[in-house]
N, C-alpha and C positions, 0 to 999 in steps of 0.2 A: 381445475383448481377450484371446484365448487366448494369443497370444504377446506378451511384453512389448514395448512400443514402445521399442526400444533406442536409436533415434536421439534420442529425447526426453532421454535421459541426457546426451548431449553438449550439448544446448541449455541444460540446467539447470546445467551444471557451474560456470560463472562465478558464477551467481546463488547457488547453494548454498554455494560457498566464502566469499562475502561474508557470507551469513546466518549461517553457522556460526562466523564470526569468525576465519578464517585470514588473509586479507589478505596473502598472500605469506609468512607465517610459520607456524610450528606453532600449533595451536590454543591459545588463551590459557589455558584451564583445564587442558589436558592436553598431552602431547607427541605424541598421536595426530594423524596427518594423514589426512584423507579424500581419496583419489586416485581420479579418474575415468579409467577405461581405455577407450580407443577405438582404432580402426584408423586412425592418423594416416598419411596417404600419404607423408610425408617420412621416416617411421621404419619403418612396418609394410609388409610386402610379401607376406603369406601369408593365404589363407583368406577367410572371409566379411567383407566390408568393413563390414557393419552390426552386427557383434558388438560387445559393450560389457561393461563391468563396473565394479566398485568395489573398492578396496583400502583397508585401514586400516593405516598404517605408523607405528611409533614408532622413530625413529632413535636415541633415547637408550638404550633397552633392546634394540633389535634385533628387535622383534616385527612380524610381518606376518600379516594375514588377508585373504582375497580371495574374491570371487564374480565369475565370468565367465559370460556367457550368449551363445549364438549362435555359438560356435566351430565351425569345420568339423570334422566327425568324422574321427578318425584310425584307421588300421588297425593297422600295426605300429610306430607311433611314439607319442610322448607330448608333452604340453605341460609346460614347466618355467617356474617363476617365478624371476625374478632381481631384484636391485637393481643398478643400474649408473649410471655417469656418462654424460655426453652423448657421449663418444667411444668408449664400450664398453671402454675400457682398464682401468678399475677396476670390478670387479663382485663379487658374492657370490651363491652359489646359495642359494635359499630353500627350494625343495622342488618335487616333482612335483605337478602339478595333477590332482586326481582327475577321474574321468570325468563327475561331475555338475557340474564347474566350481567347486566350493566348496572352498577351502583353509582348514582350521581354523587357529586361531592357532598360529603357529610363531615360536619365538624363536631367533635365531642370533647368533653373535659377529660384530660388524661391524669389519673391520680399519681402516676409515676412515669419515669422515663426509661425504665429498664426493659421495654418491649423489644423483642428480637424476632418475632414471627408475625406474619399475617396468616390467619387461618380461615378456612371456609369449612364449616361443620354442618352436619345434618341434624336438625332439631325438630321436635314435635311442634305442630301448629299451636298457636295460642300466645300467651304472654311472653315477655322477654325472658329467655332462659337465665337461670341463676349462674350457670357456668357452661363452658364449652363441653359438648358431649365428646365421647371417645370415638365417634364416627367422623373422621376427618377426610374431606374430599380433595382439598388443595392446600398448599402452604408455600410460603416464600419468606426468605430471610431478610431481616432489616439490618441496616448498617449501624443503627443506633443514632442518637441525637448528635448533631454537629457539636464539636468541641468548642468552637469559637466562630464568630462571624468572619467570613472570608471576603476578600475583595471580589468584586464582580469579575467573572471570567472574561477574558479578552475575546473579541470577535474571532470566529474561526478563520484560520489562515492556512495556507498551504505549507508553511515552513516546517511544521512539526510532524508532518506525515510523510509516508513513503509514496511510491507510485508504482504502477505496473502498466505494461503494454496491453491496452484493452483490445488491440487489433487481434491478438492471439489468445486472450484470456477467455475462460469459460464463464458460465453463469455465476452471478454474484447475488447472494442473499441480502435483503434489506428488511429492517424492522422499523415500521412506521409508528411513531408515537409523538407525544408532546415534548418538544425540545425548546425550552424557553430561550436558550442562547441563540437559536436559529430562527424561530418564529414565536415570539412571545404572545402573539394573538391566537395561538393554536388552541385546539380543543383538548383539555386535559384528560378527558375520559376516552378519547379515541385511541384506536390501536389497529395495527394491520401488519401484513407481511407482503413482501414483493420479491420478484425474481427478475433480474436484469442480465441480459447477455449483450455486452457492448459490441462484441465482434459481429453479431448478426442484427443488432438493433431490436431485439425482442424484449417486450415488457409485459408483465402480468402482476396484478396486485389484488389483494382482498382486504377490505377494511370494515370496521364496525365502530359504532359509537359516535359517528359524525353525522349530524343532520344539517344539510345545506340550507334549509328554510325555503320559504316561498320565493319564487323568481330567481333562485340561484342553483348552481350546479357545482360539482366537484371536478377538478381537472388535475391531471398528473403532469409534472414538469421535471426536467433534469437540469441541474445548475452546476456552475463551476465552483472552485474552492473558496471563493469569496462571495458566493451567491450571485455571481455575474453570469452573463450570457445564458439566460433561461431558454430552454428548448421545450416547446409544448409537445407532449406525447399523445395524450388522448383524454377524453372525458370519462369519468367514472360512472358506470351505470347506477341506477337507483338502488340496486341490491348490494352495492359496495364491491362487486366483483368485476374486475377488468380481465377478460380473457386475453390470452397472448395476442399482442399486436406487434407489427413490424414497423419500425420508423428508421428513416435514413438520418443518421446522426452527423452533424457537421464535425469536422476535425477540430478537436478541442480537448481540454482537460476537465473532467467531471468529478464531482465529489458528493453532491447531495441529490436526493430524490425528495420531491415535495408535492403535497396535495393542497390545492388552493380553492378558495371560494371564487366563483366566477358568475357573471350575469348570464341568465338563460338567453338563448337566441344566437349569439355569435358562435359560428362553427369553430373558429380558432381565435382565442383571445389575443388581442394585440399586445397586451402586457400581462405580466403575472399579477394575480389578485392577492388578497390577504391569505396568509398561510393557515392551514388547518392541521396538517400532520407533516412530519418530515423524517427522513432517514439519512444517515451518514454512512458512506462506504468506508471500510477500514483503510483503504488506500486510494489515492487519486487514480482515476482511470484515464490514461493518456491515449486518446484515440486519434490515429492518423497523424500524430505529431511526434512520433518516437524519434529521438535524436540519433542520427546515424553518424558514427565516428568518421571524422575526416580521414581520407586516405593518407597514409604515412608517406611523406616524400622520400624518394630514394636518396640515399646519401651521395653527395657529390663525389665523383670518381677521384681517387687519390692518385696524384701524379707519381709514377714510379720513375725514379732517376734512371736515365738511360746510361747504360754502361759505356764507358769510353771504348771506341773501336780498338781492337788489338792490331797493331801494325803487322803486316806480313813480314816474315823473315827476309832480310836483305841478303842477296846472293853473295856479295863481296863484303868483306869486313874492312872498314877503314879505321886504322889505329888513331888514337888521340895523339896529336902532334903539338898542340898548343901547350905552352908552359903554364898558362893560367887555368886550363881545364883539367880537372881531375876526376871526371865522371867515368865510371867503368863502362866497358863495351861488352855487349852480350854476343857470344858466339852462337850462330844459328844452329850448328850441328848438335851441340850438346847442352846449350843453355848455360854454359859455364861463364863466370864473370872474371874478367881480367883483373889482376890485383892493381890497387891504386899505387900512386907514387912513381919513383924512378924505375922500380922493377917493372911496373906495368908499361911504362913508356918504352923500356928496352925491348920487351917482348913484342909490343906493337910495331916498333921499327923493324924488328926481325921478320915478322909476318909480312909487313909491307914489302920488304926486299924480296922475300921468297915469292910473293905474288907477282911483283914486277918481273922477276927473273923468269917465272913460269910463263907469264904472258909474252915475254920477249921470245922465248924458245918457240912457243906455238906460232908466233908471227913469222919467224924465220922459216919454219917448216912449210908454212903456207906459201911463202915467197918462192922457195925452191920448186915446189910442185907446179907453180904457175909458170 
């Protein structure tokens, strides 16, 4: 990752604009606009097509700061930064771009508010150009001046974002920049990219435009959705490039990547220092705490009513003899039902007599034999 993956900046532009709360207007809590600079083929026509950069523009006060990377080296010419409208008819000179591609904060008087582009053009050495040349190296679209002052944005919370299971998720891109809602003490001209793989605990970043100063260093941290539970990752080398490192991450929910100023000497800072740059992931990364659905309890067995046992057929049939009883009697041979009332009683008595007679005959034959 010795060279910043500049193309990644373009891919992340729309996403970062939404995350940082621009939505086609100036940022809600500030008048600053974060502008992504790329070599758009319909505008730019000079130099390295993979060059890119970022600018922070405040149209209210007329301030601009900028960081560009990958621009084609010039010999006897220079790069110049402009604000312009879409037809290049209205423009204002911001400043010459230094050789390192970093333009510190510059404040100029803006004759109008109809600027829609940040331009970097190639100009001849010498005095301030009268107008932008037709050789355009980078450009970025402005959202325009804020329509009205907005209420300060609320502190970032986890309620408005989604989440994903970081245990199985792949690498996540991060764009490090000045985010006043997250770290108002940050460096406005700093910029960087990062790559995080939560599942493996792998981190790598490349930053520029941040000078830690004497006796200080820059450190990388991972934080929760409300900037809680900071996890120290590693110190950033002096060249701004942190090669891939592997860190064992505690099980938690993560949302922010942050670079801080720390005192030299301590191998691992005890607490997080002042913020320099930060990045926000599109979704919270839930690591090691994925909610597993509780097993569904088996439904209680439903009692099936037991069928009443069917009585075995009775060998002999007893006729109804009570005058009060009028229940029918079932014949075991055919299942026929005797008729109710006096007719039924008569038939029952007849059957009883026949049965008694047959039984008596059988008994007499048995006596004779004996």
